C-alpha positions as CSV (number, residue, x, y, z in Angstrom):
1,M,108.7,98.4,107.9
2,Q,109.4,94.9,107.2
3,Q,112.2,94.3,104.2
4,A,110.7,92.4,101.3
5,S,112.2,88.9,100.2
6,T,113.8,88.6,96.8
7,A,113.0,86.4,94.3
8,V,116.3,85.9,93.6
9,P,119.4,84.8,96.1
10,A,121.8,87.7,97.2
11,G,125.0,87.1,95.6
12,P,126.0,88.9,91.9
13,G,125.8,85.2,89.9
14,A,122.3,85.3,90.6
15,V,120.7,88.4,88.9
16,T,120.2,87.5,84.9
17,T,122.3,89.7,82.9
18,V,122.5,90.5,79.1
19,R,124.3,93.2,77.1
20,Q,122.6,95.8,74.3
21,P,125.0,98.3,72.3
22,E,126.2,100.2,75.2
23,L,124.1,99.2,78.0
24,L,124.2,96.5,80.9
25,L,120.8,95.3,81.9
26,A,120.0,93.2,85.5
27,D,116.2,91.1,86.2
28,Y,115.5,92.0,89.6
29,H,112.6,90.0,91.3
30,F,111.3,91.1,94.9
31,D,108.5,89.9,96.6
32,V,106.2,92.4,98.2
33,P,103.4,92.8,100.7
34,L,100.2,93.1,98.4
35,D,98.7,95.3,101.6
36,H,101.0,97.0,103.3
37,K,99.0,97.1,106.4
38,A,99.3,93.1,106.6
39,P,103.1,92.9,106.1
40,E,102.4,89.1,107.1
41,G,99.8,88.6,104.5
42,E,99.6,88.0,100.7
43,L,102.6,88.5,98.7
44,I,103.3,89.8,95.1
45,R,105.8,89.8,92.6
46,L,107.6,93.1,90.9
47,Y,109.8,93.2,88.5
48,A,112.7,96.1,88.2
49,R,115.5,96.0,85.8
50,E,118.9,97.3,86.4
51,V,120.6,99.5,83.5
52,V,124.2,100.8,83.5
53,A,126.7,101.9,81.0
54,A,128.6,98.8,79.7
55,G,132.2,100.4,79.3
56,K,132.2,101.1,83.4
57,S,134.1,97.9,85.3
58,A,132.4,96.1,88.3
59,A,133.7,97.7,90.2
60,E,133.1,101.5,89.5
61,R,129.2,99.8,89.0
62,E,129.1,99.4,91.6
63,R,130.3,102.9,93.5
64,L,127.3,104.5,91.5
65,P,124.7,105.8,93.3
66,W,121.3,104.7,92.3
67,L,118.6,106.3,90.1
68,L,114.9,105.2,90.7
69,Y,112.8,105.7,87.5
70,L,108.7,105.7,88.0
71,Q,106.8,105.7,84.8
72,G,103.7,107.9,83.7
73,G,100.5,105.8,84.2
74,P,99.1,104.9,86.2
75,G,99.1,101.4,84.6
76,C,101.7,101.2,82.4
77,G,105.3,99.4,83.0
78,A,108.2,101.1,82.6
79,D,110.5,101.9,79.8
80,R,112.3,98.6,77.4
81,P,115.5,100.3,76.6
82,V,116.9,100.1,73.7
83,G,120.5,101.0,73.5
84,R,121.3,104.0,75.0
85,S,119.5,107.0,74.2
86,G,117.4,110.3,75.8
87,W,117.5,110.9,79.3
88,L,118.9,107.1,80.0
89,D,121.8,108.4,78.0
90,R,122.2,111.4,80.8
91,A,121.6,109.4,83.6
92,L,124.0,106.6,82.8
93,D,127.0,109.0,82.8
94,E,126.8,109.0,86.6
95,Y,124.0,106.6,87.9
96,R,122.8,102.9,87.9
97,V,119.0,103.3,86.6
98,L,116.5,101.2,87.8
99,L,113.3,100.9,86.2
100,L,110.0,99.5,88.3
101,D,107.4,98.1,86.8
102,Q,104.8,99.2,89.3
103,R,102.8,96.8,91.2
104,G,99.9,95.6,88.3
105,T,102.2,96.8,85.5
106,G,104.3,95.0,83.2
107,R,105.8,91.8,84.7
108,S,104.8,93.0,88.1
109,T,102.3,90.4,88.7
110,P,100.0,91.9,85.9
111,A,96.1,93.1,86.5
112,N,94.2,92.9,83.3
113,R,90.9,91.5,82.0
114,Q,92.9,87.8,81.9
115,T,94.5,87.8,85.3
116,L,92.0,89.8,87.3
117,P,89.3,86.7,87.5
118,L,91.9,84.6,89.6
119,R,91.0,86.9,92.3
120,G,87.1,86.4,92.3
121,G,84.6,88.1,91.0
122,P,84.6,91.5,90.8
123,E,84.2,92.5,94.8
124,E,87.2,90.4,94.9
125,Q,88.9,92.0,92.1
126,A,87.9,95.6,92.9
127,A,89.0,94.9,96.8
128,Y,92.5,93.8,95.0
129,L,93.1,97.1,93.0
130,S,92.6,99.0,96.0
131,H,95.9,98.4,96.9
132,F,97.2,99.2,93.8
133,R,97.8,103.2,94.5
134,A,100.8,105.8,94.5
135,D,100.8,105.3,98.3
136,A,101.4,101.3,97.6
137,I,103.7,102.2,94.9
138,V,105.9,104.1,97.6
139,R,106.4,101.3,100.4
140,D,107.5,98.9,97.4
141,C,110.1,101.0,96.3
142,E,111.1,101.5,100.2
143,L,111.5,97.5,100.2
144,I,113.1,97.3,97.2
145,R,115.9,100.2,98.2
146,H,116.9,98.4,101.3
147,R,117.1,95.7,99.5
148,L,119.4,96.9,96.5
149,M,121.3,99.6,99.7
150,G,120.6,99.2,102.9
151,D,119.6,102.5,104.9
152,R,121.1,104.4,101.7
153,P,118.7,107.4,100.0
154,W,118.5,107.0,96.0
155,T,117.3,109.7,93.8
156,V,113.9,109.2,91.8
157,L,113.1,110.4,88.3
158,G,109.2,110.7,88.0
159,Q,107.6,111.2,84.9
160,S,103.8,112.5,85.3
161,F,101.6,109.6,87.3
162,G,105.5,108.7,88.7
163,G,105.9,112.5,89.6
164,F,102.7,111.8,91.5
165,C,104.4,108.7,93.3
166,A,107.4,110.9,94.5
167,V,105.7,113.5,95.7
168,S,103.8,110.8,97.8
169,Y,107.5,109.4,98.5
170,L,108.2,112.8,100.3
171,S,105.2,112.7,102.5
172,H,106.2,109.4,103.9
173,A,109.4,108.4,103.7
174,P,111.8,111.2,102.8
175,E,114.7,109.7,104.8
176,G,114.9,107.1,101.4
177,L,115.4,110.0,98.8
178,D,118.7,111.5,98.1
179,A,116.8,113.7,95.1
180,V,113.8,113.9,93.5
181,L,113.6,115.1,90.2
182,L,109.3,115.6,88.4
183,A,108.9,115.7,85.1
184,G,105.4,116.6,84.6
185,G,104.6,115.4,87.8
186,L,103.5,117.9,90.3
187,P,99.8,116.4,91.4
188,A,97.5,119.2,93.1
189,I,98.0,118.0,96.5
190,D,95.6,121.1,98.5
191,P,93.0,119.1,100.0
192,G,90.1,121.6,98.2
193,T,91.3,120.6,95.0
194,D,89.3,117.5,94.6
195,V,88.9,115.3,91.2
196,D,86.2,117.1,90.0
197,A,88.0,120.2,90.4
198,V,90.9,118.7,88.6
199,Y,88.3,118.3,85.7
200,R,87.2,121.3,86.0
201,T,90.4,122.5,84.4
202,A,91.0,119.8,82.4
203,Y,88.5,120.5,80.2
204,P,89.4,124.1,79.0
205,R,93.0,122.9,77.8
206,M,91.1,120.2,76.2
207,E,89.5,123.1,74.4
208,R,92.1,124.8,73.5
209,K,94.2,122.2,72.0
210,T,91.6,121.1,70.0
211,L,91.4,124.4,68.4
212,A,95.0,124.9,68.3
213,H,95.2,122.0,66.0
214,Y,92.2,123.0,63.5
215,A,94.3,126.3,63.5
216,R,97.3,124.1,62.0
217,Y,95.3,122.1,60.2
218,P,92.0,123.8,59.2
219,R,90.6,120.7,56.8
220,D,91.3,118.5,60.0
221,A,87.9,120.2,61.2
222,D,85.5,119.4,58.5
223,A,87.0,115.9,58.9
224,V,86.5,114.9,62.1
225,R,83.0,116.6,61.4
226,A,82.4,114.1,58.6
227,L,83.7,111.5,61.3
228,V,81.1,112.6,63.7
229,R,78.0,112.1,60.5
230,H,79.9,108.9,59.4
231,L,79.3,107.6,62.8
232,T,76.0,108.5,64.0
233,D,74.6,106.4,61.1
234,H,76.7,103.7,60.8
235,E,78.2,101.0,63.5
236,E,82.3,100.8,63.1
237,V,84.5,98.2,65.0
238,L,88.0,98.9,65.4
239,T,90.5,96.0,64.8
240,D,90.9,94.8,68.4
241,G,86.9,94.9,68.6
242,T,86.3,98.5,70.0
243,R,83.3,100.1,69.1
244,L,83.9,103.4,67.8
245,T,81.1,105.8,69.0
246,V,81.9,109.7,68.6
247,P,82.4,110.4,72.2
248,A,85.4,107.3,71.4
249,L,86.1,109.1,68.8
250,Q,86.7,112.2,70.7
251,Q,88.8,110.9,72.5
252,L,92.0,111.2,70.3
253,G,92.0,114.4,71.7
254,F,94.7,112.7,74.0
255,L,97.3,112.3,71.2
256,L,97.6,116.4,71.6
257,G,99.3,115.8,75.0
258,A,102.5,115.4,73.4
259,G,104.8,117.4,71.6
260,D,104.3,115.8,67.9
261,G,100.9,114.6,68.9
262,S,98.7,117.4,66.5
263,H,100.8,116.1,63.1
264,R,100.3,112.1,64.0
265,L,96.6,113.1,64.8
266,H,96.8,115.1,61.0
267,Y,98.0,112.1,59.1
268,L,95.5,109.7,60.9
269,L,93.1,112.0,59.9
270,E,94.3,112.5,56.2
271,D,93.2,108.8,55.7
272,A,89.9,107.8,57.3
273,F,87.8,107.2,54.6
274,V,88.0,104.5,51.4
275,P,85.3,104.2,49.0
276,T,83.4,100.7,49.6
277,A,80.2,98.2,47.4
278,D,78.4,99.9,50.3
279,G,79.4,103.5,50.1
280,P,82.7,105.2,52.5
281,R,83.7,103.2,55.1
282,L,86.6,103.8,57.3
283,S,89.6,102.4,56.2
284,D,91.4,99.3,57.9
285,A,94.5,101.7,58.2
286,F,92.3,104.2,59.9
287,R,90.6,101.7,62.1
288,E,93.8,99.9,63.1
289,Q,95.8,103.2,63.7
290,V,92.6,104.5,65.9
291,A,92.7,101.4,68.1
292,A,96.4,101.5,69.1
293,V,96.1,104.9,70.5
294,L,92.8,104.1,72.1
295,S,93.3,101.1,73.1
296,R,93.6,100.0,76.7
297,A,94.4,96.0,76.2
298,A,98.1,96.6,77.5
299,T,97.0,99.6,80.3
300,P,93.1,98.6,81.8
301,L,94.8,100.0,84.7
302,F,94.3,103.0,83.5
303,S,90.6,103.3,83.5
304,L,90.1,101.2,86.4
305,L,92.6,103.8,88.7
306,L,93.0,106.7,86.8
307,E,90.3,108.8,89.3
308,S,91.6,107.7,92.3
309,T,94.8,109.2,91.6
310,Y,93.3,112.3,92.7
311,A,90.9,110.9,95.5
312,Q,92.2,111.5,98.8
313,D,89.1,112.8,100.6
314,G,87.3,109.7,101.2
315,R,84.3,110.5,98.9
316,A,83.7,108.5,95.9
317,T,85.4,109.4,92.3
318,D,81.7,108.5,91.4
319,W,83.3,109.0,87.6
320,A,84.2,112.3,87.9
321,A,85.1,113.5,84.4
322,E,82.0,112.3,82.9
323,R,80.0,114.4,85.9
324,V,81.8,117.1,85.1
325,R,81.5,116.9,81.6
326,A,78.0,117.4,81.6
327,E,78.7,121.4,82.2
328,F,80.6,121.7,78.7
329,P,77.9,121.7,76.5
330,A,80.8,122.7,74.0
331,F,82.1,119.6,73.3
332,D,78.4,117.7,72.6
333,A,79.8,116.3,69.0
334,G,76.2,115.9,67.9
335,K,75.3,120.1,68.4
336,A,78.5,121.0,66.9
337,V,78.1,119.5,63.5
338,A,74.1,120.9,63.5
339,E,75.9,124.2,64.1
340,D,78.7,123.7,61.7
341,R,81.4,124.6,64.6
342,P,84.4,122.7,65.4
343,V,83.9,119.4,67.1
344,L,86.0,119.1,70.6
345,L,87.8,116.8,71.2
346,T,88.8,115.3,75.0
347,G,92.1,113.7,76.1
348,E,92.8,112.1,79.6
349,T,89.4,111.3,81.1
350,V,88.0,107.6,81.4
351,H,83.9,107.1,81.4
352,P,81.6,104.4,81.9
353,W,80.3,104.1,78.1
354,M,83.8,103.2,77.8
355,L,82.9,99.8,79.9
356,D,80.5,98.5,77.2
357,T,82.7,100.3,74.1
358,H,86.5,98.6,74.7
359,A,87.2,95.5,73.5
360,A,89.7,95.3,76.8
361,L,87.6,96.8,79.8
362,R,83.6,94.6,79.0
363,P,85.3,92.1,81.2
364,L,86.1,94.7,83.9
365,A,82.8,96.9,83.9
366,R,81.5,95.6,87.1
367,T,84.6,95.9,88.6
368,A,85.1,99.5,87.5
369,E,82.0,100.2,88.2
370,L,82.8,99.2,92.2
371,L,85.9,101.2,91.7
372,A,84.6,104.4,91.1
373,A,81.5,104.1,93.9
374,R,84.3,103.1,96.5
375,T,84.5,104.9,99.4
376,G,87.4,105.5,102.3
377,W,90.1,106.3,99.9
378,G,93.0,107.8,102.4
379,P,95.1,111.1,101.7
380,L,98.1,110.3,99.2
381,Y,100.1,113.6,100.5
382,D,101.3,114.9,103.6
383,T,100.8,118.9,103.3
384,E,102.7,119.5,106.6
385,R,105.4,117.7,106.3
386,L,105.8,118.6,102.5
387,A,106.3,122.5,104.1
388,R,109.1,121.0,106.0
389,N,110.5,119.2,103.1
390,T,114.3,119.1,103.0
391,V,115.1,117.0,99.9
392,P,116.5,118.8,97.2
393,V,113.5,118.8,94.8
394,A,113.1,119.9,91.0
395,A,110.6,120.0,88.6
396,V,110.0,120.9,85.3
397,I,106.2,122.4,84.5
398,Y,105.1,122.6,81.0
399,H,103.3,125.5,80.5
400,D,99.5,124.3,78.5
401,D,100.3,120.6,79.5
402,L,97.1,118.8,78.3
403,Y,97.1,116.0,81.4
404,V,98.3,118.1,84.4
405,D,97.1,121.6,85.5
406,T,99.6,124.1,85.5
407,E,98.4,126.1,88.0
408,H,97.7,123.0,90.3
409,S,101.4,122.2,89.6
410,L,102.4,125.7,90.2
411,A,100.4,125.8,93.5
412,T,101.9,122.3,94.5
413,A,105.7,123.7,93.5
414,R,105.0,126.5,96.5
415,A,103.6,124.3,99.1
416,I,106.9,121.8,98.9
417,R,109.8,123.6,100.5
418,G,113.1,124.0,98.6
419,L,111.3,123.0,95.1
420,R,112.6,124.4,92.6
421,T,110.8,124.8,89.5
422,W,111.5,125.3,85.4
423,V,108.4,126.5,83.8
424,T,108.7,125.8,79.7
425,D,106.3,126.1,76.5
426,E,109.1,124.1,74.4
427,F,107.9,121.1,75.6
428,E,104.4,119.4,75.8
429,H,104.2,116.7,78.8
430,D,106.5,114.3,76.8
431,G,109.1,116.6,78.0
432,I,111.3,114.0,79.4
433,R,111.2,111.8,76.7
434,A,111.3,114.7,73.4
435,G,114.0,117.0,75.6
436,G,116.0,113.5,76.6
437,R,119.4,114.5,78.2
438,R,118.4,118.3,78.1
439,V,115.5,117.8,80.1
440,L,117.2,115.6,82.6
441,D,120.1,117.4,82.8
442,R,118.5,120.8,83.5
443,L,116.5,119.0,86.4
444,L,119.6,117.4,88.3
445,R,121.3,121.0,88.3
446,L,118.5,122.3,89.4
447,A,118.2,120.0,92.1
448,R,122.1,120.2,92.8
449,D,121.8,124.3,93.3
450,G,118.8,123.4,95.9
451,R,121.1,121.6,98.2
452,G,123.0,124.6,99.1
């Protein structure tokens, strides 16, 4: 594999370094091939931030092993730390941490409605984005590892989609890994579990989470029905230009995947309406808060590439979440209102109607359609190699995770040799943030116990 060229010289004085309370931060840039199968072709630039504890001497910092953090997503840049807290606080006890903006996110050649037209039309944009899946991210990581460490392996912490990438890493380049820590990030790897199967398990979880929310806050069921009736008769536009339709409203269920999400949703619904000269309308405060939840301006790749993260069999994903939703008529909001039933909310799903309603996606509508119709997606995981795995792996599995099916995760845990699990109902999908130091400490101990 060709080594990536770096955008900064190798000397230590060439890296931009800044201080925060208790932290020392350094910026790195790396040039890597857009297509790793054509390493002599076009390069794209990646960004990563090194974080070390400020109290350590230069010599101590140089001796520290590296921990690479892979963010959830797809399409989300790495965390931007402010001081020492949470899981990072625990990691800095013994690691120098690299926060990587995965290709297309953050400062790593961002791909969005503003930049993608530079590639050409929708066909060129879709072809370009076909190189932005987990397998390419893994090869990026390997080039960066060789640049920073030579042949020494590092520890990888993968959160959600970052965990999917880490399992792909175990499949394609386990020699680069000293240990793998997975937080809500065990993907379905069985070839028989296609994207449709993923969503057939997702909708029942969405229903459970919605009904649990209404059990906690019973008046919210009435509030959502009132919103559905209002949106059926009135056009409402959010502060970012997104049209709030009934299906878009239902996507507020995305909040229910976080530990405090049910409470946040309740407070949001409290402020929905204000009286106006034209009758009750959605309040500006509500429209702004809903825009913040639903917006894809900062993360368009989430909508464009989410379903492709489950594609391994060569077939088109073809808007799987939309097709499978038709198998669950209980999610018909209009019928629920007519029958005075609770309106079910949805979660981590993408739909073709979003290309019209969501302001940040409208310019990318044709690109998204081409990606949904794309065939030939290759395998992301090597089940035979995973069955022979020798790298210590530890995973926290959340008992009723909204975004990642628990049974699929457990099946994958059994398929990866030596993987040690911690199944808990103490946290939701954001457990690595909510549990912070304690969650990472447990994962590290599990991985080390597995070395024996």
